[in-house]
Residue, then its C-alpha position, 0 to 999 in steps of 0.5 A: m500500500k505504501n507504493k501506491d501513487l496519488s492516482f490510485w487513491l484518487f480513483l479509490a476515493p469515490v468508492l471509499f466515500a460511498l462505502g463510508t456514507v452508505v454502509l459504515i456511518p449508518l452501521l455505527y449510528g444504528i449500533y449507537y441508537s440501539f442503546t437509546n430510546w430512539n423513535g426514528v427522529s430523535y432520542t431523549e434517554f440512554v437505556g443501555l442494554d435494555h433493548y437487547v434484554t427485551l429482544f431475547k425475551d421476545e418469543g416472536f423474535r426467537n421463533a423468526l430466528w429459528f425459522t430463518v435458520k431452518f430455511s437458510v440451511a435447507s435453501v443452501i443445500v437445495i440451491n447448491i445441489l441444483g446449481l452444480a447439477l445444472a452447471m454439469l448439465v450445461t457444460s456437457k456435450i448436449k446441443s441445447r446447452n447455450i439455450l439452457r444456460t439462458v433459460f436456467f438463469m432467467p428466474n434470477l432476473i425477476g424481482g423478489l416481490i413478483l416471484g412471490f406473487i407468481w409462486q403464491f398463485i401456483f401454490t394456492k391455485v394451480f397446485d390446489s386445482i391439480g390436487r382436487a382434480t386428481g385426489i392428491e391431498w398433499m397438493q391441496g392447501w399449500l401455504s395454509d400451514s407452517a410446513t407448506g409455507f416453509w417448503g414453499m419459501v425453499i422452492l421459491m428461493s431455489w428456483q430464483m437462485a439456482g441459475y445464478i449459482m449455476v453460472i459460478y459453478i460453470a466458470y470453475l467446471e470449464n477450467v477443470p483440466g481435461d487430461l486429468l479426467e481422461a487419465a482417470e477414465i483410462d485408469g478405469a474410473n467411473p463417472w461418480q469416481k471422477f466427480r468425487n475425486i477430481t471434479f468436486p475438489l477442483v470446484m471447491p472455490a466455487f462452492t465457497v463463493s456459492m455457499f457464502l452468497t446463498l447463506s447470506g442471501a437466505f438469511k436476509i430474504y424479505d420481499q419473497n417472504l412478504s409477497l408469498t406468505n406475509g409471515g402467515p399463518y399466525n406468523s409461523t413463517k415470519m423471518v427475521a428481516m420481516d420481524i425487524v421491519d414490522t417492529a420498526f414500522k408497524f409497532n413504531m419501536m425503532a430502537n428495539a428494531q435496531a437492536k434486533a438488526v444489530i444482533f442479526f448482523i452479528i449472527v449473519a457475519i459470524i456464520s458467513l465468515t466461519q463458513v468461508y474460513i472452513n471451506k477455504k481450508r478444504e479448497v484444492e488449488m488448481 
């Protein structure tokens, strides 16, 4: 850094200014306000850790946090399996691989709110109609209980993110040395052995990036939760982001919501950085 000239810092200055203005300064102010009785405009008293003590006694927040954790784990597993499977499909020798790349990526271009309403229609109208016509009970009454609401959220998130994660895996799959795969095939390795011992270790860096993106994205999801289930029934599918927004703008408890946001930030940061550290240790340099 000592060898960087003035032009380097001039080019970097706008980015640093934007980062500080949009991210760092609001973060520090938010942490400070969580220790006060801030009402969104001003504060008159420093209350210390009162909001943090209150939020851990809040059953609604604990339930939202537990639901978010379950949703994030399921989504990360499903999205990465689908993303890797789609990437292997479109990097094979099938003729339609270029068209399929576009088709699989397209859901990621649709906004979260619109996706939520689309899948709400599918679950409540299409699934229900098919279920009634065929007598299949599990297709009826989707989103009417916490179980179907949970899997509805997982399906929505997976459908939206799988194509995006596919692109990341494609970048690494196309750089796997062909001579290694050819040598393994000559030695009698079957497709599963080639994938387990050669392909997957070499795409571990992609797995690290994809897991970080899906994990952080799943924890922070809000608009899809709002449009698909709106936290129902009876707040059983409400996630932490929605709980924070409701606390701030529905119940006008700004400082309490800020304390929840600080705790949520710490949890997501710890989990995401721990995941990156563990996966980095397992990566194989190409």
